[in-house]
Biopython code that builds the backbone (N, CA, C, O; Angstrom):
import numpy as np
from Bio.PDB.StructureBuilder import StructureBuilder

atoms = [
    (1, "UNK", "N", (4.264, 9.413, 10.975)),
    (1, "UNK", "CA", (3.374, 8.552, 10.371)),
    (1, "UNK", "C", (3.833, 7.158, 10.455)),
    (1, "UNK", "O", (5.018, 7.133, 10.122)),
    (2, "UNK", "N", (3.258, 5.603, 10.860)),
    (2, "UNK", "CA", (4.309, 4.900, 10.980)),
    (2, "UNK", "C", (2.964, 3.536, 10.235)),
    (2, "UNK", "O", (1.791, 3.389, 10.577)),
    (3, "UNK", "N", (3.672, 2.850, 9.293)),
    (3, "UNK", "CA", (2.661, 2.259, 8.374)),
    (3, "UNK", "C", (2.000, 1.457, 9.632)),
    (3, "UNK", "O", (2.591, 1.288, 10.700)),
    (4, "UNK", "N", (0.412, 0.892, 9.282)),
    (4, "UNK", "CA", (-0.273, 0.319, 10.253)),
    (4, "UNK", "C", (0.046, -1.105, 9.909)),
    (4, "UNK", "O", (0.442, -1.578, 8.843)),
    (5, "UNK", "N", (-0.243, -1.731, 11.161)),
    (5, "UNK", "CA", (0.621, -3.355, 11.350)),
    (5, "UNK", "C", (-0.784, -4.078, 11.191)),
    (5, "UNK", "O", (-1.778, -3.357, 11.276)),
    (6, "UNK", "N", (-0.964, -5.481, 10.962)),
    (6, "UNK", "CA", (-1.245, -6.313, 10.661)),
    (6, "UNK", "C", (-2.679, -6.526, 11.875)),
    (6, "UNK", "O", (-3.896, -6.510, 11.688)),
    (7, "UNK", "N", (-1.983, -6.686, 12.915)),
    (7, "UNK", "CA", (-2.495, -7.249, 14.231)),
    (7, "UNK", "C", (-3.036, -8.330, 13.945)),
    (7, "UNK", "O", (-3.126, -8.625, 12.754)),
    (8, "UNK", "N", (-3.640, -9.381, 15.135)),
    (8, "UNK", "CA", (-4.153, -10.541, 14.923)),
    (8, "UNK", "C", (-5.241, -10.862, 13.909)),
    (8, "UNK", "O", (-6.313, -10.351, 14.232)),
    (9, "UNK", "N", (-5.276, -11.493, 12.883)),
    (9, "UNK", "CA", (-6.159, -11.903, 11.802)),
    (9, "UNK", "C", (-7.643, -12.614, 12.357)),
    (9, "UNK", "O", (-7.656, -13.443, 13.267)),
    (10, "UNK", "N", (-8.970, -12.105, 11.594)),
    (10, "UNK", "CA", (-9.863, -12.853, 12.498)),
    (10, "UNK", "C", (-10.706, -13.223, 10.997)),
    (10, "UNK", "O", (-10.707, -12.345, 10.135)),
    (11, "UNK", "N", (-11.218, -14.176, 10.798)),
    (11, "UNK", "CA", (-12.138, -14.803, 10.062)),
    (11, "UNK", "C", (-13.224, -13.269, 9.762)),
    (11, "UNK", "O", (-13.576, -12.468, 10.628)),
    (12, "UNK", "N", (-13.514, -13.234, 8.489)),
    (12, "UNK", "CA", (-14.132, -12.266, 7.995)),
    (12, "UNK", "C", (-13.836, -11.096, 8.386)),
    (12, "UNK", "O", (-14.735, -10.386, 8.837)),
    (13, "UNK", "N", (-12.247, -10.527, 8.290)),
    (13, "UNK", "CA", (-11.605, -9.288, 8.256)),
    (13, "UNK", "C", (-11.424, -9.029, 6.847)),
    (13, "UNK", "O", (-10.808, -9.764, 6.075)),
    (14, "UNK", "N", (-12.195, -7.566, 6.454)),
    (14, "UNK", "CA", (-11.534, -7.484, 4.936)),
    (14, "UNK", "C", (-10.124, -7.325, 4.753)),
    (14, "UNK", "O", (-9.376, -6.938, 5.651)),
    (15, "UNK", "N", (-9.740, -7.634, 3.546)),
    (15, "UNK", "CA", (-8.447, -7.751, 3.128)),
    (15, "UNK", "C", (-8.438, -7.117, 1.607)),
    (15, "UNK", "O", (-9.386, -7.106, 0.822)),
    (16, "UNK", "N", (-7.140, -6.601, 1.405)),
    (16, "UNK", "CA", (-6.905, -6.224, -0.299)),
    (16, "UNK", "C", (-5.606, -7.307, -0.849)),
    (16, "UNK", "O", (-4.447, -7.393, -0.443)),
    (17, "UNK", "N", (-6.200, -7.935, -1.740)),
    (17, "UNK", "CA", (-4.830, -8.832, -2.050)),
    (17, "UNK", "C", (-4.339, -8.277, -3.475)),
    (17, "UNK", "O", (-4.990, -8.243, -4.520)),
    (18, "UNK", "N", (-3.269, -7.932, -3.288)),
    (18, "UNK", "CA", (-2.521, -7.665, -4.549)),
    (18, "UNK", "C", (-1.380, -8.837, -5.410)),
    (18, "UNK", "O", (-0.358, -9.269, -4.876)),
    (19, "UNK", "N", (-1.729, -9.115, -6.495)),
    (19, "UNK", "CA", (-0.886, -10.005, -7.223)),
    (19, "UNK", "C", (-0.326, -8.956, -8.754)),
    (19, "UNK", "O", (-0.761, -9.032, -9.904)),
    (20, "UNK", "N", (0.542, -8.220, -8.311)),
    (20, "UNK", "CA", (1.401, -7.261, -10.071)),
    (20, "UNK", "C", (0.664, -6.423, -9.683)),
    (20, "UNK", "O", (0.433, -6.135, -8.509)),
    (21, "UNK", "N", (0.158, -5.881, -10.778)),
    (21, "UNK", "CA", (-0.678, -4.634, -10.522)),
    (21, "UNK", "C", (-2.044, -4.698, -10.351)),
    (21, "UNK", "O", (-2.673, -3.667, -10.116)),
    (22, "UNK", "N", (-2.557, -5.709, -10.433)),
    (22, "UNK", "CA", (-3.912, -5.719, -9.709)),
    (22, "UNK", "C", (-4.243, -6.164, -8.351)),
    (22, "UNK", "O", (-3.667, -7.072, -7.752)),
    (23, "UNK", "N", (-5.511, -5.238, -7.780)),
    (23, "UNK", "CA", (-5.793, -5.159, -6.507)),
    (23, "UNK", "C", (-7.020, -5.785, -6.511)),
    (23, "UNK", "O", (-7.838, -5.351, -7.322)),
    (24, "UNK", "N", (-7.435, -6.956, -5.602)),
    (24, "UNK", "CA", (-8.653, -7.367, -5.319)),
    (24, "UNK", "C", (-9.243, -7.445, -4.106)),
    (24, "UNK", "O", (-8.573, -8.061, -3.277)),
    (25, "UNK", "N", (-10.641, -6.870, -3.603)),
    (25, "UNK", "CA", (-10.840, -6.741, -2.379)),
    (25, "UNK", "C", (-11.196, -8.156, -2.022)),
    (25, "UNK", "O", (-11.170, -9.018, -2.900)),
    (26, "UNK", "N", (-11.583, -8.496, -0.570)),
    (26, "UNK", "CA", (-11.004, -9.880, -0.352)),
    (26, "UNK", "C", (-11.755, -9.626, 1.139)),
    (26, "UNK", "O", (-12.267, -8.567, 1.502)),
    (27, "UNK", "N", (-11.675, -10.965, 1.952)),
    (27, "UNK", "CA", (-11.983, -10.976, 3.369)),
    (27, "UNK", "C", (-11.389, -12.502, 3.575)),
    (27, "UNK", "O", (-11.437, -13.370, 2.704)),
    (28, "UNK", "N", (-11.003, -12.613, 4.468)),
    (28, "UNK", "CA", (-10.412, -13.705, 5.125)),
    (28, "UNK", "C", (-11.313, -14.850, 5.722)),
    (28, "UNK", "O", (-11.917, -14.595, 6.764)),
    (29, "UNK", "N", (-11.460, -16.165, 5.111)),
    (29, "UNK", "CA", (-12.587, -17.300, 5.470)),
    (29, "UNK", "C", (-12.149, -18.043, 6.673)),
    (29, "UNK", "O", (-12.889, -18.623, 7.467)),
    (30, "UNK", "N", (-10.482, -17.934, 6.727)),
    (30, "UNK", "CA", (-9.983, -19.166, 7.874)),
    (30, "UNK", "C", (-8.705, -18.609, 8.009)),
    (30, "UNK", "O", (-7.995, -18.121, 7.130)),
    (31, "UNK", "N", (-8.379, -18.799, 9.817)),
    (31, "UNK", "CA", (-7.008, -18.435, 9.933)),
    (31, "UNK", "C", (-6.624, -19.375, 10.773)),
    (31, "UNK", "O", (-7.367, -19.718, 11.693)),
    (32, "UNK", "N", (-5.508, -19.885, 10.598)),
    (32, "UNK", "CA", (-4.765, -20.432, 11.278)),
    (32, "UNK", "C", (-3.528, -20.222, 12.157)),
    (32, "UNK", "O", (-3.495, -19.128, 12.721)),
    (33, "UNK", "N", (-2.369, -21.167, 12.414)),
    (33, "UNK", "CA", (-1.024, -20.255, 13.268)),
    (33, "UNK", "C", (-0.476, -19.687, 12.223)),
    (33, "UNK", "O", (-0.150, -18.518, 12.429)),
    (34, "UNK", "N", (-0.223, -20.156, 11.014)),
    (34, "UNK", "CA", (0.680, -19.506, 10.373)),
    (34, "UNK", "C", (-0.184, -19.118, 8.965)),
    (34, "UNK", "O", (0.067, -18.137, 8.266)),
    (35, "UNK", "N", (-0.984, -19.856, 8.770)),
    (35, "UNK", "CA", (-1.760, -19.266, 7.498)),
    (35, "UNK", "C", (-2.992, -18.717, 7.429)),
    (35, "UNK", "O", (-3.850, -19.250, 8.132)),
    (36, "UNK", "N", (-3.353, -17.653, 6.667)),
    (36, "UNK", "CA", (-5.040, -17.408, 6.595)),
    (36, "UNK", "C", (-5.403, -17.901, 4.842)),
    (36, "UNK", "O", (-4.705, -18.004, 3.833)),
    (37, "UNK", "N", (-6.713, -18.097, 5.118)),
    (37, "UNK", "CA", (-7.143, -18.275, 3.589)),
    (37, "UNK", "C", (-7.946, -16.986, 3.745)),
    (37, "UNK", "O", (-8.385, -16.397, 4.733)),
    (38, "UNK", "N", (-7.992, -16.726, 2.299)),
    (38, "UNK", "CA", (-8.491, -15.292, 1.841)),
    (38, "UNK", "C", (-9.189, -15.576, 0.362)),
    (38, "UNK", "O", (-8.596, -15.922, -0.660)),
    (39, "UNK", "N", (-10.548, -15.346, 0.519)),
    (39, "UNK", "CA", (-11.060, -14.982, -0.841)),
    (39, "UNK", "C", (-11.911, -13.776, -1.269)),
    (39, "UNK", "O", (-12.613, -13.118, -0.502)),
    (40, "UNK", "N", (-11.802, -13.621, -2.243)),
    (40, "UNK", "CA", (-12.341, -12.404, -3.216)),
    (40, "UNK", "C", (-13.916, -12.252, -2.834)),
    (40, "UNK", "O", (-14.695, -13.204, -2.818)),
    (41, "UNK", "N", (-14.238, -11.006, -2.552)),
    (41, "UNK", "CA", (-15.510, -10.554, -2.501)),
    (41, "UNK", "C", (-16.671, -10.546, -3.667)),
    (41, "UNK", "O", (-17.884, -10.625, -3.479)),
    (42, "UNK", "N", (-15.897, -10.417, -5.071)),
    (42, "UNK", "CA", (-16.604, -10.455, -6.168)),
    (42, "UNK", "C", (-15.757, -11.074, -7.130)),
    (42, "UNK", "O", (-14.540, -10.914, -7.228)),
    (43, "UNK", "N", (-16.560, -11.862, -7.900)),
    (43, "UNK", "CA", (-15.661, -13.083, -8.751)),
    (43, "UNK", "C", (-14.659, -14.238, -8.329)),
    (43, "UNK", "O", (-14.652, -14.885, -7.282)),
    (44, "UNK", "N", (-14.118, -14.293, -9.030)),
    (44, "UNK", "CA", (-13.313, -15.727, -8.257)),
    (44, "UNK", "C", (-11.788, -15.261, -7.864)),
    (44, "UNK", "O", (-11.064, -14.416, -8.391)),
    (45, "UNK", "N", (-11.528, -16.300, -6.523)),
    (45, "UNK", "CA", (-10.212, -15.709, -6.460)),
    (45, "UNK", "C", (-10.181, -16.370, -4.830)),
    (45, "UNK", "O", (-11.047, -16.308, -3.958)),
    (46, "UNK", "N", (-9.164, -16.854, -4.817)),
    (46, "UNK", "CA", (-9.026, -17.484, -3.532)),
    (46, "UNK", "C", (-7.202, -17.870, -3.241)),
    (46, "UNK", "O", (-6.428, -18.469, -3.989)),
    (47, "UNK", "N", (-6.951, -17.267, -1.889)),
    (47, "UNK", "CA", (-5.298, -17.546, -1.695)),
    (47, "UNK", "C", (-5.250, -17.904, -0.616)),
    (47, "UNK", "O", (-6.176, -17.854, 0.193)),
    (48, "UNK", "N", (-4.137, -18.331, -0.430)),
    (48, "UNK", "CA", (-3.399, -19.178, 1.319)),
    (48, "UNK", "C", (-2.147, -18.296, 1.388)),
    (48, "UNK", "O", (-1.180, -18.506, 0.656)),
    (49, "UNK", "N", (-2.185, -17.444, 2.160)),
    (49, "UNK", "CA", (-0.986, -16.943, 2.650)),
    (49, "UNK", "C", (-0.396, -16.506, 4.221)),
    (49, "UNK", "O", (-0.962, -16.158, 5.258)),
    (50, "UNK", "N", (0.727, -16.668, 3.916)),
    (50, "UNK", "CA", (1.507, -16.789, 5.406)),
    (50, "UNK", "C", (1.140, -15.298, 6.101)),
    (50, "UNK", "O", (1.357, -14.213, 5.563)),
    (51, "UNK", "N", (0.515, -15.511, 7.464)),
    (51, "UNK", "CA", (0.153, -14.208, 8.225)),
    (51, "UNK", "C", (1.265, -13.377, 8.280)),
    (51, "UNK", "O", (1.243, -12.190, 7.953)),
    (52, "UNK", "N", (2.538, -14.169, 8.814)),
    (52, "UNK", "CA", (3.876, -13.316, 9.197)),
    (52, "UNK", "C", (4.670, -12.420, 7.754)),
    (52, "UNK", "O", (5.266, -11.349, 7.873)),
    (53, "UNK", "N", (4.564, -12.842, 7.030)),
    (53, "UNK", "CA", (5.123, -12.178, 5.920)),
    (53, "UNK", "C", (3.840, -11.694, 5.086)),
    (53, "UNK", "O", (4.268, -10.763, 4.403)),
    (54, "UNK", "N", (2.310, -11.889, 4.771)),
    (54, "UNK", "CA", (1.626, -11.209, 4.679)),
    (54, "UNK", "C", (1.733, -11.828, 2.912)),
    (54, "UNK", "O", (1.110, -11.146, 2.099)),
    (55, "UNK", "N", (2.246, -12.664, 2.544)),
    (55, "UNK", "CA", (1.824, -13.075, 0.967)),
    (55, "UNK", "C", (1.977, -14.697, 0.954)),
    (55, "UNK", "O", (1.792, -15.574, 1.798)),
    (56, "UNK", "N", (2.267, -14.684, 0.026)),
    (56, "UNK", "CA", (1.817, -16.565, -0.537)),
    (56, "UNK", "C", (3.003, -17.632, 0.162)),
    (56, "UNK", "O", (2.699, -18.798, 0.414)),
    (57, "UNK", "N", (4.382, -17.087, 0.440)),
    (57, "UNK", "CA", (5.310, -18.087, 0.874)),
    (57, "UNK", "C", (6.152, -18.479, 0.162)),
    (57, "UNK", "O", (6.896, -19.388, 0.529)),
    (58, "UNK", "N", (6.280, -17.800, -1.252)),
    (58, "UNK", "CA", (7.172, -18.653, -2.341)),
    (58, "UNK", "C", (8.265, -17.611, -2.152)),
    (58, "UNK", "O", (8.031, -16.524, -1.625)),
    (59, "UNK", "N", (9.439, -17.965, -2.587)),
    (59, "UNK", "CA", (10.578, -17.535, -2.759)),
    (59, "UNK", "C", (10.444, -16.741, -3.903)),
    (59, "UNK", "O", (11.163, -17.285, -4.741)),
    (60, "UNK", "N", (9.832, -15.589, -4.482)),
    (60, "UNK", "CA", (9.755, -14.924, -5.407)),
    (60, "UNK", "C", (8.998, -13.755, -5.403)),
    (60, "UNK", "O", (8.055, -13.757, -4.612)),
    (61, "UNK", "N", (9.195, -12.565, -6.208)),
    (61, "UNK", "CA", (8.715, -11.605, -5.865)),
    (61, "UNK", "C", (7.966, -11.020, -6.683)),
    (61, "UNK", "O", (7.858, -9.816, -6.916)),
    (62, "UNK", "N", (7.110, -12.453, -7.404)),
    (62, "UNK", "CA", (6.010, -12.314, -8.083)),
    (62, "UNK", "C", (4.683, -13.004, -7.748)),
    (62, "UNK", "O", (3.722, -13.224, -8.485)),
    (63, "UNK", "N", (4.916, -13.366, -6.109)),
    (63, "UNK", "CA", (3.583, -13.602, -5.070)),
    (63, "UNK", "C", (2.891, -12.540, -4.681)),
    (63, "UNK", "O", (3.392, -11.440, -4.446)),
    (64, "UNK", "N", (1.523, -12.867, -4.583)),
    (64, "UNK", "CA", (0.648, -12.080, -4.003)),
    (64, "UNK", "C", (0.661, -11.734, -2.663)),
    (64, "UNK", "O", (1.040, -12.534, -1.808)),
    (65, "UNK", "N", (0.145, -10.202, -2.306)),
    (65, "UNK", "CA", (0.254, -10.120, -0.813)),
    (65, "UNK", "C", (-1.076, -9.958, -0.744)),
    (65, "UNK", "O", (-1.970, -10.087, -1.581)),
    (66, "UNK", "N", (-1.056, -9.556, 0.753)),
    (66, "UNK", "CA", (-2.474, -9.198, 1.522)),
    (66, "UNK", "C", (-2.238, -8.414, 2.478)),
    (66, "UNK", "O", (-1.517, -8.580, 3.461)),
    (67, "UNK", "N", (-3.255, -7.009, 1.978)),
    (67, "UNK", "CA", (-3.103, -5.831, 3.142)),
    (67, "UNK", "C", (-4.332, -5.697, 4.179)),
    (67, "UNK", "O", (-5.292, -6.220, 3.613)),
    (68, "UNK", "N", (-4.602, -5.372, 5.054)),
    (68, "UNK", "CA", (-5.647, -4.525, 5.699)),
    (68, "UNK", "C", (-5.918, -3.589, 5.208)),
    (68, "UNK", "O", (-4.978, -2.928, 4.766)),
    (69, "UNK", "N", (-7.505, -2.984, 5.011)),
    (69, "UNK", "CA", (-7.748, -1.481, 4.931)),
    (69, "UNK", "C", (-6.797, -0.208, 4.746)),
    (69, "UNK", "O", (-6.592, 0.618, 3.857)),
    (70, "UNK", "N", (-6.318, -0.469, 6.040)),
    (70, "UNK", "CA", (-5.645, 0.535, 6.738)),
    (70, "UNK", "C", (-4.296, 0.715, 5.995)),
    (70, "UNK", "O", (-4.064, 1.671, 5.254)),
    (71, "UNK", "N", (-3.381, -0.344, 6.274)),
    (71, "UNK", "CA", (-2.436, -0.445, 5.419)),
    (71, "UNK", "C", (-2.953, -0.053, 3.896)),
    (71, "UNK", "O", (-2.847, 1.075, 3.415)),
    (72, "UNK", "N", (-3.374, -0.883, 3.413)),
    (72, "UNK", "CA", (-3.408, -0.477, 1.728)),
    (72, "UNK", "C", (-3.750, 1.203, 1.737)),
    (72, "UNK", "O", (-3.069, 1.739, 0.864)),
    (73, "UNK", "N", (-4.515, 2.084, 2.391)),
    (73, "UNK", "CA", (-4.636, 3.121, 2.210)),
    (73, "UNK", "C", (-3.205, 3.855, 2.786)),
    (73, "UNK", "O", (-2.838, 4.818, 2.112)),
    (74, "UNK", "N", (-2.697, 3.641, 3.492)),
    (74, "UNK", "CA", (-1.523, 4.298, 4.264)),
    (74, "UNK", "C", (-0.449, 3.823, 2.592)),
    (74, "UNK", "O", (0.021, 4.825, 2.052)),
    (75, "UNK", "N", (-0.193, 2.785, 2.050)),
    (75, "UNK", "CA", (0.228, 2.126, 0.804)),
    (75, "UNK", "C", (0.106, 3.446, -0.271)),
    (75, "UNK", "O", (1.086, 4.065, -0.685)),
    (76, "UNK", "N", (-0.998, 3.676, -0.552)),
    (76, "UNK", "CA", (-1.726, 4.228, -1.666)),
    (76, "UNK", "C", (-1.164, 5.942, -1.378)),
    (76, "UNK", "O", (-0.502, 6.636, -2.150)),
    (77, "UNK", "N", (-1.460, 6.145, -0.605)),
    (77, "UNK", "CA", (-1.164, 7.873, -0.089)),
    (77, "UNK", "C", (0.372, 7.414, -0.301)),
    (77, "UNK", "O", (0.883, 7.910, -1.305)),
    (78, "UNK", "N", (1.029, 6.740, 0.298)),
    (78, "UNK", "CA", (2.879, 6.820, 0.133)),
    (78, "UNK", "C", (2.852, 6.990, -1.349)),
    (78, "UNK", "O", (3.277, 8.079, -1.735)),
    (79, "UNK", "N", (2.354, 5.965, -2.473)),
    (79, "UNK", "CA", (2.788, 5.942, -3.710)),
    (79, "UNK", "C", (2.487, 7.171, -3.985)),
    (79, "UNK", "O", (3.455, 7.772, -4.450)),
    (80, "UNK", "N", (0.962, 8.179, -3.832)),
    (80, "UNK", "CA", (0.678, 9.202, -4.403)),
    (80, "UNK", "C", (1.583, 10.327, -4.385)),
    (80, "UNK", "O", (1.923, 11.123, -5.260)),
    (81, "UNK", "N", (1.948, 10.166, -2.930)),
    (81, "UNK", "CA", (3.183, 11.406, -2.440)),
    (81, "UNK", "C", (4.406, 11.394, -3.421)),
    (81, "UNK", "O", (4.917, 12.467, -3.743)),
    (82, "UNK", "N", (4.895, 10.181, -3.913)),
    (82, "UNK", "CA", (6.111, 10.072, -4.365)),
    (82, "UNK", "C", (5.736, 10.605, -5.611)),
    (82, "UNK", "O", (6.336, 11.586, -6.052)),
    (83, "UNK", "N", (4.587, 9.948, -6.386)),
    (83, "UNK", "CA", (4.845, 10.016, -7.985)),
    (83, "UNK", "C", (3.955, 11.888, -8.049)),
    (83, "UNK", "O", (3.484, 12.405, -9.062)),
    (84, "UNK", "N", (3.980, 12.341, -6.998)),
    (84, "UNK", "CA", (3.461, 13.618, -6.771)),
    (84, "UNK", "C", (4.882, 14.294, -6.889)),
    (84, "UNK", "O", (5.056, 15.049, -7.845)),
    (85, "UNK", "N", (6.034, 14.060, -5.890)),
    (85, "UNK", "CA", (7.079, 14.763, -6.304)),
    (85, "UNK", "C", (8.074, 14.425, -6.900)),
    (85, "UNK", "O", (9.114, 15.082, -6.964)),
    (86, "UNK", "N", (7.829, 13.178, -7.490)),
    (86, "UNK", "CA", (8.509, 13.000, -9.102)),
    (86, "UNK", "C", (8.313, 14.171, -10.075)),
    (86, "UNK", "O", (9.175, 14.894, -10.574)),
    (87, "UNK", "N", (6.755, 14.196, -10.255)),
    (87, "UNK", "CA", (6.388, 14.780, -11.293)),
    (87, "UNK", "C", (6.772, 16.293, -11.085)),
    (87, "UNK", "O", (6.471, 17.063, -11.997)),
    (88, "UNK", "N", (7.440, 16.818, -9.912)),
    (88, "UNK", "CA", (7.551, 17.714, -9.301)),
    (88, "UNK", "C", (9.283, 18.395, -9.946)),
    (88, "UNK", "O", (9.756, 19.526, -10.053)),
    (89, "UNK", "N", (9.833, 16.862, -10.279)),
    (89, "UNK", "CA", (11.319, 16.962, -10.184)),
    (89, "UNK", "C", (11.880, 16.696, -8.839)),
    (89, "UNK", "O", (13.045, 17.085, -8.755)),
    (90, "UNK", "N", (11.535, 16.295, -8.043)),
    (90, "UNK", "CA", (12.011, 15.856, -6.801)),
    (90, "UNK", "C", (11.627, 14.596, -6.702)),
    (90, "UNK", "O", (10.565, 13.989, -6.842)),
    (91, "UNK", "N", (13.433, 14.160, -6.254)),
    (91, "UNK", "CA", (13.706, 12.598, -6.316)),
    (91, "UNK", "C", (14.295, 12.413, -4.920)),
    (91, "UNK", "O", (15.514, 12.478, -4.761)),
    (92, "UNK", "N", (13.364, 12.158, -3.787)),
    (92, "UNK", "CA", (13.810, 11.660, -2.543)),
    (92, "UNK", "C", (14.924, 10.455, -2.286)),
    (92, "UNK", "O", (14.546, 9.314, -2.547)),
    (93, "UNK", "N", (16.100, 10.617, -1.853)),
    (93, "UNK", "CA", (16.961, 9.700, -1.626)),
    (93, "UNK", "C", (16.803, 9.232, -0.397)),
    (93, "UNK", "O", (16.197, 9.865, 0.467)),
    (94, "UNK", "N", (17.321, 8.106, -0.209)),
    (94, "UNK", "CA", (16.874, 7.516, 1.332)),
    (94, "UNK", "C", (17.636, 7.828, 1.715)),
    (94, "UNK", "O", (17.339, 7.591, 2.886)),
    (95, "UNK", "N", (19.439, 8.636, 1.801)),
    (95, "UNK", "CA", (19.830, 8.983, 2.957)),
    (95, "UNK", "C", (19.345, 10.533, 3.120)),
    (95, "UNK", "O", (19.919, 11.187, 3.991)),
    (96, "UNK", "N", (18.559, 11.023, 2.520)),
    (96, "UNK", "CA", (17.893, 12.548, 2.362)),
    (96, "UNK", "C", (17.612, 12.558, 3.822)),
    (96, "UNK", "O", (17.605, 11.463, 4.385)),
    (97, "UNK", "N", (17.396, 13.554, 4.470)),
    (97, "UNK", "CA", (16.459, 13.993, 5.747)),
    (97, "UNK", "C", (15.217, 13.918, 5.694)),
    (97, "UNK", "O", (14.539, 13.931, 6.721)),
    (98, "UNK", "N", (14.631, 13.815, 4.340)),
    (98, "UNK", "CA", (13.407, 14.043, 3.775)),
    (98, "UNK", "C", (12.959, 12.594, 3.266)),
    (98, "UNK", "O", (12.044, 12.540, 2.445)),
    (99, "UNK", "N", (13.672, 11.207, 3.799)),
    (99, "UNK", "CA", (13.242, 10.157, 3.096)),
    (99, "UNK", "C", (12.102, 9.635, 4.106)),
    (99, "UNK", "O", (11.293, 8.822, 3.658)),
    (100, "UNK", "N", (12.004, 10.011, 5.302)),
    (100, "UNK", "CA", (11.355, 9.107, 6.004)),
    (100, "UNK", "C", (9.438, 9.662, 5.820)),
    (100, "UNK", "O", (9.090, 10.803, 5.517)),
    (101, "UNK", "N", (8.669, 8.708, 6.050)),
    (101, "UNK", "CA", (6.922, 9.055, 5.301)),
    (101, "UNK", "C", (6.882, 10.216, 6.088)),
    (101, "UNK", "O", (7.145, 11.131, 5.308)),
    (102, "UNK", "N", (6.684, 10.709, 7.283)),
    (102, "UNK", "CA", (6.412, 11.805, 7.940)),
    (102, "UNK", "C", (7.425, 13.100, 7.035)),
    (102, "UNK", "O", (7.097, 14.245, 6.723)),
    (103, "UNK", "N", (8.161, 12.682, 6.904)),
    (103, "UNK", "CA", (8.766, 14.191, 6.105)),
    (103, "UNK", "C", (8.399, 14.105, 4.726)),
    (103, "UNK", "O", (8.364, 15.072, 3.965)),
    (104, "UNK", "N", (8.107, 12.840, 4.401)),
    (104, "UNK", "CA", (8.066, 12.947, 2.714)),
    (104, "UNK", "C", (6.371, 13.811, 2.449)),
    (104, "UNK", "O", (6.203, 14.579, 1.502)),
    (105, "UNK", "N", (5.520, 13.565, 3.233)),
    (105, "UNK", "CA", (3.966, 13.823, 3.626)),
    (105, "UNK", "C", (4.288, 15.342, 3.704)),
    (105, "UNK", "O", (3.718, 15.994, 2.829)),
    (106, "UNK", "N", (5.040, 16.019, 4.521)),
    (106, "UNK", "CA", (5.605, 16.875, 5.076)),
    (106, "UNK", "C", (5.808, 17.864, 3.869)),
    (106, "UNK", "O", (5.107, 18.867, 3.734)),
    (107, "UNK", "N", (6.557, 17.603, 3.225)),
    (107, "UNK", "CA", (7.530, 17.928, 1.656)),
    (107, "UNK", "C", (6.458, 18.058, 0.879)),
    (107, "UNK", "O", (6.416, 19.174, 0.360)),
    (108, "UNK", "N", (5.268, 17.112, 0.495)),
    (108, "UNK", "CA", (4.037, 17.169, -0.495)),
    (108, "UNK", "C", (3.065, 18.324, -0.046)),
    (108, "UNK", "O", (2.347, 19.055, -0.728)),
    (109, "UNK", "N", (3.250, 18.265, 1.209)),
    (109, "UNK", "CA", (2.095, 19.392, 1.485)),
    (109, "UNK", "C", (2.940, 20.963, 1.397)),
    (109, "UNK", "O", (2.217, 21.848, 0.939)),
    (110, "UNK", "N", (3.915, 21.269, 1.656)),
    (110, "UNK", "CA", (4.808, 22.239, 1.630)),
    (110, "UNK", "C", (4.952, 22.698, 0.157)),
    (110, "UNK", "O", (4.886, 23.874, -0.200)),
    (111, "UNK", "N", (5.217, 21.306, -0.909)),
    (111, "UNK", "CA", (5.081, 22.247, -2.680)),
    (111, "UNK", "C", (3.808, 22.318, -2.969)),
    (111, "UNK", "O", (3.477, 23.009, -3.933)),
    (112, "UNK", "N", (2.843, 21.640, -2.223)),
    (112, "UNK", "CA", (1.041, 22.219, -3.007)),
    (112, "UNK", "C", (0.810, 23.166, -2.225)),
    (112, "UNK", "O", (0.234, 24.061, -2.843)),
    (113, "UNK", "N", (1.047, 23.535, -0.681)),
    (113, "UNK", "CA", (0.684, 24.837, -0.218)),
    (113, "UNK", "C", (1.166, 26.151, -1.187)),
    (113, "UNK", "O", (0.463, 27.142, -1.386)),
    (114, "UNK", "N", (2.668, 25.906, -1.800)),
    (114, "UNK", "CA", (3.476, 27.261, -2.387)),
    (114, "UNK", "C", (3.550, 26.809, -3.790)),
    (114, "UNK", "O", (4.212, 27.503, -4.563)),
    (115, "UNK", "N", (2.973, 25.757, -4.228)),
    (115, "UNK", "CA", (3.241, 25.696, -6.090)),
    (115, "UNK", "C", (2.540, 26.798, -6.828)),
    (115, "UNK", "O", (1.585, 27.064, -6.098)),
    (116, "UNK", "N", (2.505, 27.361, -7.580)),
    (116, "UNK", "CA", (2.105, 28.373, -8.458)),
    (116, "UNK", "C", (1.154, 27.348, -9.301)),
    (116, "UNK", "O", (1.501, 26.238, -9.704)),
    (117, "UNK", "N", (-0.408, 28.098, -9.518)),
    (117, "UNK", "CA", (-1.296, 27.635, -9.808)),
    (117, "UNK", "C", (-1.155, 27.867, -11.243)),
    (117, "UNK", "O", (-1.073, 29.041, -11.602)),
    (118, "UNK", "N", (-1.102, 26.726, -12.328)),
    (118, "UNK", "CA", (-0.923, 26.406, -13.546)),
    (118, "UNK", "C", (-2.246, 26.472, -14.241)),
    (118, "UNK", "O", (-3.158, 25.714, -13.911)),
    (119, "UNK", "N", (-2.386, 27.436, -15.276)),
    (119, "UNK", "CA", (-4.242, 27.460, -15.689)),
    (119, "UNK", "C", (-3.459, 26.436, -17.162)),
    (119, "UNK", "O", (-2.366, 25.940, -17.434)),
    (120, "UNK", "N", (-4.836, 26.558, -17.783)),
    (120, "UNK", "CA", (-4.920, 25.907, -19.323)),
    (120, "UNK", "C", (-3.651, 26.805, -20.071)),
    (120, "UNK", "O", (-2.794, 26.190, -20.705)),
    (121, "UNK", "N", (-3.602, 28.193, -19.958)),
    (121, "UNK", "CA", (-3.265, 29.277, -21.146)),
    (121, "UNK", "C", (-1.806, 29.250, -20.771)),
    (121, "UNK", "O", (-1.085, 30.069, -21.341)),
    (122, "UNK", "N", (-1.144, 28.240, -19.696)),
    (122, "UNK", "CA", (0.125, 28.754, -18.734)),
    (122, "UNK", "C", (0.884, 27.208, -19.591)),
    (122, "UNK", "O", (2.008, 26.726, -19.450)),
    (123, "UNK", "N", (0.061, 26.891, -20.215)),
    (123, "UNK", "CA", (0.311, 25.433, -20.908)),
    (123, "UNK", "C", (0.885, 25.737, -22.162)),
    (123, "UNK", "O", (1.194, 24.831, -22.935)),
]
sb = StructureBuilder()
sb.init_structure("model")
sb.init_model(0)
sb.init_chain("A")
sb.init_seg("    ")
for serial, (resi, resn, name, xyz) in enumerate(atoms, 1):
    if name == "N":
        sb.init_residue(resn, " ", resi, " ")
    sb.init_atom(name, np.array(xyz, "f"), 0.0, 1.0, " ", f" {name:<3s}", serial, name[0])
structure = sb.get_structure()
């Protein structure tokens, strides 16, 4: 499984904007050659983001990023898989043959399929 690409953004496309731990549903309101303008669907929020980097274009780790719904879903799925593995005591290192996204998801499925059922009485 490969992370979905952005593709060519169009006005009206739905996106998610993530700043820190906060994620906001939004849509693209203008598309330029280098930049897109994005506005929150509910509440306040307006961002100017680089298309090529999918971020605000600042040299900072604290800048906002935008994602298509497919990218957002993919990232959430991979984060949940890594969280599950860590909860099982499994730390997949980058040099591991299990480090690829497909392998990581297969490992999660193997563990879930073969994990013993824990009841409240077992705790």
